N, C-alpha and C positions, 0 to 999 in steps of 0.2 A: 286443546287436543286431549282426548280421553286417554288416561294412562292404562297400559295393559295390566291385568291382574297377575300378580306373582303366583305361578303355579305351585310353589312350595308353601304358600301361606295357608295356614290352617284356619278354618272358620272360627270367628271370635267366640261363638257359643261353645264350641268344643274346647277351646283354651280355657274359657271361664269354668267349664265343667270340671276340668282337671284341678283347678284351684279351690273348688268349693269345700272339700273335706279338710285340706290344710288350713284354710282360713277359719273354718268352724272350730278346729282344734285350738288355734291361737286365741280366738275371741272367747270361747267358752271356758277353756281350761287355763288360760294365762291372763288375758286382759280383764275378764270378769273377776277372777280371784284378786288380781292386783287392785282393781277398783274397790272391792270389798275390804281389802287390807287398808287402803287409804281412808275409807269410811270408818273403819274401826279405830284407826289412829286418831281421827278427828273426834270421834265420840259424839254423844248427843249434844254436847255443848259447842260444837263447831270449832272455830278457831280458838275460842276461849278454853274449851276442853283440851284442845291440842296444847295450848300453853301450860295448862295445869299438868298434863302428862309429861311434857318436856321438863318442867320444873322438878317433877318427882324423880327424873333420871339424872339430874345434876347432883350426884353424890360422889364422895370419894371412892366408894366401891365401884361405881360405874366408870370413873376415871381410870381405875386400875385395870378394869377389863379392856378398855380402849387401848391403854398403853401396852398391855401385854399382847393384844392382838397385833398391834403395829410393830413392836420391836421383835417379836418372835418371827414374824413374816420377813422382816428385813434381814435378820441374821440368817434365817433358813435360806433365803435367796442368795445372799453373798457366799455362804458356806457351800451351797450346792454348786455355784459357778466355779469356785476355787477347786473343790474336789473333782468336779466333772471335766476340767480342762485336760488333765493328763489322759484319761481314757478316751476322750474325744479326739485328741491328737493321735494316739496310738491306733485307734480303729480307723481313722480317716487316712492315715499315711502308710500303714504297714499291713502286710498279709502274713499271718502267722497261724499256727495250729491253735484251734480253739476260738478264732475270731468270731465266726458265725454263732457259736454257742454263747459267747459273752454278749454279743449284740442281742441275741434272742432272750437271754436272761434279763438284761436291762429292760427290754420291752415288756417281758412278761410281768416283771415287778411293777412296772408303771400302770398296767391295766388291772392289777390286783385290787380288791376292795380295801378301802382305808382301814376297816375294822381288822382285816387280816394283818395289815402292817402294824397296827397297834398291838395286836396279840403277839406278833413275832418279837416286838421290842420288849414286851413284858417278859417273854420267855428268855431273851438273850441278856437283858440288863441285870446287873447284880441287885440283890434285894432292896437296898436303900434307894436305888436309882430307877426301879421299875416304873414308878409313876412320878416322873420328874420332868423338868424342862429339858434336861439333857436327852431323855428318851424321846420327847416330842421333836426336838431339833434333829436327832439322829434319824427318826422315822421320815421326817420331811426330806432330808438329804437323800436317803436311799430311794425313796419313792420317786423323786424328781430327777434323778441322775440321767434317765433316758432323754429328758428334754434337752439337756446340755449336749449330750452325745449326738443326738439326732440333728438338732438345729445348728450348733456350732461346728460339729464334725462335717456336716454337708457343705458349709462354706470353706472349711479348711481343705477339703479335697480339691477346691478350685484355685487355691492360692498359687501364685507364681513363685516357685522356689528360688528363682534368680534374685529376687529382692532380698531374701534372707542370706543367700550366698554372698551377695555384694556387700551387705553390712558386715558379715563375718570376715570377708577379705579386708575390709577397712579397719579391722581390729576389735569389732564389737563382740562381746561374749554372748553366750546363749541367753542369759537373762536379759541383757540389754537389747538383743534382737527381739526377744519376745515382747518386751515392754514398749519399744519404740517402733517396731515394724509390724509384728504379727497382730498384737491386740488392737491397734487402731484399725486395721483392715477388718478384723472380726467384730468390730464394735456394733454394727447393725444386728448381727446374729446374736451377740451377747445381750443386746438390749431386748430382742424378741424373747430369748430364753428367760431373761430376768422378769419380764412382764408376765409370762405364763406362770412361772414358779411363784412369783409374788401373789398372783391371783389365787392360785391353789392354796397357798399357805395362809393368806389373809382370811380366806373363807373355810379354813380347815375345821371340820366338824368331827368326823369319825375318829381321827387320830387323837384329837384333844379330849373327846368324850371318854376314850379308853385310857389314855395315858395321863391326862390332866387331873387336877383336883380342885377344891374350892378356890384356891389362890391362883389357879392357872386356867382361866376361862376366857375363851375368845367370844367375839360378838355373836357368832353362830350358836355357840353353846348357851350363851346368856339368853338369846331369843327363845331357844327351846325350853330352857329352865323356867323363864317367866311365863311362857304360854302353858306348859304342861304341869309344872310343879307348884308355881305360885298363883296361877290363875289370873295373872296381870296381862290380859289380852291386849289392852290398849297400848301399854308400854312396849310389849313385844312387837306389836304391829308398827309402832313408831320407830323402833330400833331396826326393823327389817327395811323400812323405807329409807331411813338414814344410811344404812349400809349400802343399799342399792344405789343411792345417789353418789356416795363416795366411790363405789366401784366404777360407775359410769364415768365420773370425772377423771379418775386415775387411769382408766383404760384409754380415754381420749388423750390425756396428757402423755401416756406412754407411746401411743401411736405417733403423736406429733414429735416426741423426742427421737423416736426411731428414724423418722424421715429426716430430721436435722442431722442425725449422726451418720447418715450414709456417706460413704466415701466414693470418690470419682474414679478410683483405680479399676481397671478392667480385670475381670477374673478369667482365668483360662478354662477351657473345657475340663470336665471332671477327669482327674488323673487317676489311673489304676494304682492300687496299693502295691508296694514293692516289699520284698522280704528284707528283714534287717541284715545288713552286710557284715558288720564288725561284731566282735564279741561284746563290746560295750553296748551297741545298739540292741543286740539280742537280750542281754541281761536287763536293760531298761524296759524293753517292750514286754518281756514275759513277767517281770516283777510288777509292772503296772497292771497288766492283765490279771495276774493272780490276785493281787491286792483288791482290785475292783470286784472280781468274782467272789472273793471272801466277804467283802463288805456287803454285797448284795444277797448272797445265798446263806450266809451263816445265821442270820435271824430266822429265816424260814426253816432251815434244817433243825435249829434248836427248838423251834416251836413244835415240829413234828416229833422230836425226841421227848419233849416234855409231855406230850399227850400220852406217853407210855409210863409216866411216873405215877406212883401211888405212895401212900404213907409207909408201905412195907417194901418199897423198892420199885423195880420195873414191873409193869402189869399191863395187860390188854383190857382191863376193866372199863376204861373210858370209851373204848371202841365197842366192846361186846354189849355194853349196857346202853347203847344209843337209843334203843327202842323202849327202854324201861324208864318209868318215872321214879324208880327207887334205885339209886346206883350203889348204895351201901345200906345196911340195916339202920333205919332211923334217919337217913338222909334222902330226901325226896327233891326232885328237881322242880316240880310245879310247872314244868314246860314239856313239850313234846318235840324232841329234836327231829324225828322223822317227819312230823307234820310241817316243821319249819323248812326242811329240805324240799318237801313237796310244794309248799307255798312259793319258795324261791324259784323252783323250776317252772311252776305254772305262771308266775308273774313274768319270768324271763321270756317264756314262750309267747305270751300275749303281747308283751311290750315289744318284742322283736318284730312280730307280725305287724303291729300297729305302726311302729317306727319305719319299717321298710315300705309298707304300702303308702302311708301318708307322706313320708319323705320322698319316695319315688314319684308320686303324683305331683308333689310340690316342685321337685327338680324339673320335671317335664313342663309344668306350667310356667316356671320362671324362664326356662330356655326358649319356649315358644312365644312368650308374651312380649319379648323385647324389653324396651325401657320400662314398661309397666310392671314387668316381673320383679323389678328391683324393690318395689314396695312389699311384695310378699316375701322376698328374700330377707329384707331387713326385719320384717315382723317375725319370721321364723328364727332369726338369730337372737331375738330378745331373751328367750330362756337361757341361752348360753351365757349371757351377761348377768344372769340372776342366779343366786345361790339356790341349791336344791332345798335348803331349809326354808327360804322365802317362798318358793313354789309350793311346797307341801303345806306350809302355814296358811298361805292364801287360799288354797283349795279347801283346807279344813274350815276356814271362816265362811267362805262363799257357799259351800254346800252343806251348811249346818242347820238350815231352816226349811220347813215345808214350803212349797211342793218339791223342792230339790234337796231334800235331806239325804245325801248320798254317802254320809260318813261310814255307814256299815256295809257299803257295797264293796265286794272283793275287787271289782274291776277298776276302782279308783286308783289303786296302787300301780297296776301296769300302765294306766294312762299317764300318771305322774312320771313314771320311768320313761315312757315313750316321748313325753314332752322334752325331757332332757336329751334323749338320743336323736330326735329328728334333725336338729341342726347338723350333726355329724353325717347323717345320711345324705342330706342336701348337699353339703360341701363335697363329699366324696363323689356323688353322682354328677354334679354340675361340671366338674373337671373333665369327665369322660364325654359328656354330651357336647362340650365345646370343641372336642377333638374330632367329631364326626364331620367328614367332608360334605359340605352342602351339595356338591356336584352329584353325589350318589342319589339324593332325592330328586334332583333335576333329571337325572337319567331315568329314574323310575317313572317320573311324570311323562317323559318323552315316550316311554313304552306303554303309556295309556293308564297308569295308576293315578287315582285321584289323590288329593293332598293327604287325606287321612290314611289311606292305604299305603301310600309312599312313606309316610312317617312311620306307620306301624311296621312295615317290612324292612325299612332301612335303619331307623333310630333305635327302636325297642330292643333288637338283638344285642346292641352294645351295652345294655343295662345290667346283664346278669353278673358280670364281674364286680362292679362297684356295689351292687345291691347285696351280693354275697358277703363282701368285705363289711359292708354296713351292718348286715345281720349279725355277724360275729361281734362287732363292736357294740351294737345295741344289746345283745345278750350279756356281754361282759359288764356293761354299765348297769343293767338291771340286776344281775346277780349280786353286785356289790353295793348298790345304791342304799344309802343309810339316812341321808338328811331328810328327804321328803317322806320316806317310809316311817321315820320316827313319829311323824304327825298323823299319817294315814293308816297305819296298821292297827288292828284290833285283835282282841283275844281270839285265837284260832287262825288268824291270818298273818302271824309274825313270820318274817323271813329270817334267813340264816344270820345276817348281820345283827338283827335285833336280839336274837337268842344268844349269840356270841357275846355281845356287849353285856347282857344281863348276867351271864355266867361269870364273866371276868370281873364284874363289880362285886361278886360275892367272895368270901374268904374260904380258904380250904384248898388243899392240894387236889382233892378228888374233883371238885367243881372246876378248878382251873384246867385240869387235864381234859375234862369233857369239853371245855371251851377251845382248847388247843386242837382237839380232835376235829371238832366242827369247823374250825378255821382252816385246818389242813384240807378238809373235804371241799370247802369253798374255794380255796386256792387251786386245788386240782381241777374243779369244775370250770373255773374261769380260764385257767391256762389251757385246758383241753379244748374249750370252745374256740379260743383264738388259734390254737394249733390246727384244729380241724379245718377252719376256714383257710388258713395258709396252705394246707395240704390240698384242699379242693381247688384253690386258685392255681397252684403249681401244676395240677394235673390236667388243666384245660387251657386251651389257647385263647388268648385275648383277640376278639374280632378286630380291634383297632390295629394290633400288630399284624394280623393276617392280611388286612386290607393294605397296609403299608408295604408289605412284601409283594 
């Protein structure tokens, strides 16, 4: 018996058309550069050349780089979890004055460019510690606190308080309740937060470039150094591939560990926060909140203040001379800060447009293609598991020879930024598409609309909110992107993070004040972008919520 055709099913040619551009992006700007990277690592000697390159990397210096990369990531992860537990608990359980501000401040710091965080810790640390491992660890902790607060706090809101109360009734003290009751239940959330933080700190580039030195180099920085300063392209390519393999293996291990660590206890629906009742509770809540706010905001405030410092005291010279190549008699920048601001805004605009359009098309293709859409979904997630340094390095190698010598093209930078941002657009949009009631399309078909028109009238209106959120996120990613841009930028196309790092690498109060001024501008641009998106979202009603009502 012939099956009836599903009236909601879109024509296969239409679904394929939705996925053409996203597939082209992955193939041309990710898989092709990755293939070029593999070819460069092998070299003209094939496997023999690969063995020679690998042998050249087996040195004590390279061992120190690997060791530093591993242990600083481990310590940063553990320290961030420890520091973040207290604010995660307070924000999850209590309602107090300043709660929303504290949560917004943690989120804003998390989306700040890594170069800004590096500049902030140069500003706040004492002279001998400005460029030290302590500055690196501190920057990583502050930068990633929002991960702990968001992930662990979200689970903490669902915990059954009767478990803790029962343990306290049986004589267990607060620390014993925390260790034996609360932490085991929070283990999956802690594992997820640890995996994300470890991934960020293991692939740390901007923070280590700014705050590290010759003896404090991560694999990311070593790849950049060998490729751009030593000209050892084959070794840099091999290091990129080795790091990618390690990241994939450790992410897979982390996911497996998270599944094993899940507990079978049922969580309650989200509990509303309550006000602290006793004097002790109020003191503890406001002390933790104030200390967290101080840890997060003090480096940024100090950075802004140091932009007003000059050899003669406080001065606005660093700000008033932003458009001049000579900031003091005989001291020339050799760079154009206003041009860098323009390049950053231009790259962010184009990267946002590309990421939203390509990510939106990809999400629609994945949602409508069914099981076949999983292949596209997995392909678009690949850049998320690859460091930006590897992406930029691969693009530099792949597009370095005619007829596709695109190294001098200005649009290569926004494409690299969009490649990093597209996975976030897809993940944000797919969640909303999955919530659209299929009965709405069936009703439209009943009223005479064809599959494409029913899809356009019913599904597409739900996209504005996730795409606006994604646009803000893509713009913030582009404004602060430093890893890929370090390989792709050329004279005249330098973005703000590149200029800030160059100024911070020079000596002198005047030049550092200029760097702090530009870092403050970049921080304000990034924060304002995210805040504008939040305000736009809050001002309009979500079609999903309207439909549910």
